[in-house]
C-alpha positions as CSV (number, residue, x, y, z in Angstrom):
1,M,-53.8,1.0,-20.5
2,K,-55.0,-1.7,-22.9
3,I,-52.3,-4.0,-24.7
4,A,-53.1,-5.1,-27.9
5,S,-52.3,-8.3,-29.0
6,S,-49.2,-7.6,-31.6
7,P,-47.2,-4.4,-32.0
8,P,-48.0,-1.6,-33.9
9,A,-46.8,-1.8,-37.4
10,S,-42.8,-0.6,-37.9
11,G,-44.2,1.4,-41.0
12,T,-44.2,4.9,-38.3
13,L,-41.0,6.0,-37.0
14,E,-42.4,6.3,-33.7
15,G,-43.8,2.7,-33.7
16,E,-40.2,1.5,-35.3
17,L,-38.2,3.2,-32.5
18,L,-40.6,2.0,-29.6
19,N,-40.0,-2.1,-31.1
20,Q,-35.9,-1.2,-31.2
21,L,-36.4,-0.1,-27.8
22,A,-38.0,-3.1,-26.7
23,G,-35.5,-5.3,-28.4
24,Q,-32.6,-3.8,-26.6
25,S,-34.3,-3.6,-23.1
26,R,-33.8,-7.1,-22.9
27,Q,-30.0,-7.0,-23.4
28,I,-28.7,-4.2,-21.5
29,P,-29.3,-4.7,-17.9
30,F,-26.6,-7.4,-17.4
31,A,-24.0,-4.8,-18.4
32,V,-25.9,-2.1,-15.9
33,F,-25.5,-4.6,-13.2
34,A,-22.0,-5.4,-13.8
35,A,-20.9,-2.0,-14.1
36,S,-22.7,-0.8,-11.1
37,L,-21.0,-3.4,-9.1
38,M,-17.6,-1.9,-10.3
39,I,-18.8,1.1,-9.2
40,A,-19.8,-0.2,-5.7
41,A,-16.3,-1.9,-5.1
42,F,-14.4,1.1,-5.7
43,A,-16.8,3.0,-3.2
44,W,-16.5,0.0,-0.8
45,G,-14.2,1.4,2.3
46,H,-14.6,5.0,1.3
47,V,-18.2,5.3,1.1
48,P,-20.7,4.2,4.2
49,P,-22.0,0.8,3.4
50,V,-25.3,1.2,3.7
51,A,-25.2,4.2,1.0
52,I,-23.7,2.0,-1.4
53,V,-26.3,-0.8,-0.9
54,A,-28.8,1.8,-0.9
55,W,-27.7,3.1,-4.5
56,L,-27.2,-0.5,-5.8
57,A,-30.7,-1.1,-4.8
58,I,-32.2,2.0,-6.6
59,V,-30.3,0.9,-9.5
60,V,-31.9,-2.7,-9.5
61,V,-35.1,-1.3,-9.3
62,V,-34.9,1.3,-11.9
63,V,-33.1,-0.9,-14.5
64,M,-35.8,-3.8,-14.1
65,L,-38.6,-0.9,-14.0
66,R,-37.2,0.3,-17.5
67,R,-37.3,-3.3,-18.9
68,R,-40.6,-3.8,-18.1
69,V,-41.8,-0.6,-19.4
70,L,-39.8,-0.6,-22.6
71,E,-40.7,-4.2,-23.5
72,R,-44.3,-3.4,-23.0
73,L,-44.7,0.0,-24.7
74,P,-44.8,-1.5,-28.0
75,R,-48.1,-3.5,-27.7
76,L,-50.0,-0.8,-25.6
77,D,-53.0,1.1,-27.4
78,R,-52.9,3.9,-25.4
79,P,-51.5,6.4,-25.1
80,D,-50.6,7.2,-28.6
81,E,-47.1,6.7,-30.2
82,R,-45.6,9.9,-29.1
83,G,-47.1,9.4,-25.5
84,R,-45.5,6.2,-25.4
85,L,-42.0,7.5,-26.5
86,R,-42.2,10.2,-23.6
87,I,-42.7,7.4,-21.3
88,A,-39.3,5.8,-22.9
89,V,-37.5,8.9,-22.4
90,A,-38.8,9.2,-18.9
91,V,-37.5,5.7,-17.9
92,T,-34.5,6.1,-19.6
93,L,-33.7,9.3,-17.9
94,A,-34.4,7.5,-14.5
95,N,-32.2,5.2,-15.4
96,G,-29.2,7.8,-16.0
97,V,-30.3,9.4,-13.3
98,A,-30.1,6.3,-11.0
99,Q,-26.3,5.5,-12.1
100,G,-25.5,9.6,-11.7
101,L,-26.4,9.1,-8.4
102,S,-23.1,7.3,-7.7
103,L,-21.4,10.6,-8.4
104,F,-22.3,11.9,-5.2
105,A,-19.8,9.6,-3.6
106,F,-16.8,10.9,-6.2
107,P,-15.5,13.5,-3.3
108,L,-15.1,10.7,-0.9
109,L,-13.1,8.7,-3.3
110,P,-9.5,8.5,-4.1
111,E,-7.8,9.6,-7.3
112,L,-7.1,6.0,-8.6
113,E,-11.3,5.2,-7.9
114,R,-12.3,8.4,-9.4
115,S,-10.6,8.0,-12.6
116,L,-11.7,4.3,-12.6
117,H,-15.4,5.4,-12.1
118,T,-15.5,8.0,-14.6
119,L,-14.2,5.3,-17.2
120,V,-17.1,2.9,-16.0
121,L,-19.5,5.8,-16.6
122,L,-18.3,6.6,-19.9
123,G,-18.1,3.0,-20.9
124,L,-21.7,2.7,-20.2
125,C,-22.5,5.3,-22.5
126,A,-20.1,4.1,-25.0
127,G,-21.6,0.6,-24.8
128,Q,-25.0,1.9,-25.2
129,A,-24.0,4.1,-28.5
130,L,-22.4,0.8,-29.6
131,H,-25.2,-1.5,-29.1
132,I,-27.6,0.9,-30.9
133,G,-25.2,0.9,-33.9
134,L,-24.6,-2.8,-34.0
135,Q,-28.1,-3.7,-33.5
136,A,-28.9,-1.2,-36.7
137,L,-26.5,-3.1,-39.0
138,H,-28.3,-6.4,-37.9
139,Q,-31.8,-5.7,-37.9
140,G,-31.8,-3.0,-41.1
141,S,-33.8,-0.1,-39.3
142,C,-33.4,2.6,-41.6
143,L,-33.6,4.8,-38.3
144,Q,-30.9,3.5,-36.7
145,K,-28.6,2.9,-39.6
146,S,-28.8,6.4,-40.5
147,L,-28.0,7.8,-37.0
148,F,-25.6,5.2,-35.9
149,A,-24.6,2.7,-38.0
150,E,-23.3,4.5,-40.8
151,P,-21.4,7.0,-39.3
152,L,-19.7,4.4,-37.1
153,F,-18.9,2.5,-40.3
154,N,-17.7,5.4,-42.0
155,L,-15.4,6.4,-39.4
156,L,-13.9,2.7,-38.9
157,T,-13.2,2.5,-42.7
158,A,-12.0,6.1,-42.7
159,A,-9.3,5.1,-40.0
160,G,-8.7,1.7,-41.9
161,K,-10.0,-0.6,-39.3
162,L,-12.4,-2.1,-41.6
163,T,-11.8,-3.2,-45.7
164,F,-13.9,-4.8,-47.7
């Protein structure tokens, strides 16, 4: 794969989406690492330590791989933008699978730790959605505004939380 000197024009939906994914990939790993450490702490004492360390290692490798791939995708010449989006989906899926592997420990956890584990995983999902919405508000992306920011803004306005 050849790397071009500049990112693709944002004139296409695919090009804009690749640029947005690259931008968010720099900020996400820290939250994912913190959440993963919390899940590991919940499991400590109930799951064999080697399993916890192996899972954390998998998460670290996958998250760093995802960050590296997503940062480089907008600058690649090949494959075409749709092919690069498929690659982005694949590494994001791998990230989700790595986090989902923690569910194998779920039956071994006491009820409180199960609840906390569920909350942390839901927090990861909600945090990702909120991050996309806030990024759309700051960067003015038409795609993200229409998909995330406007519905979030409408919901908050309707709930009386935001007033202008």
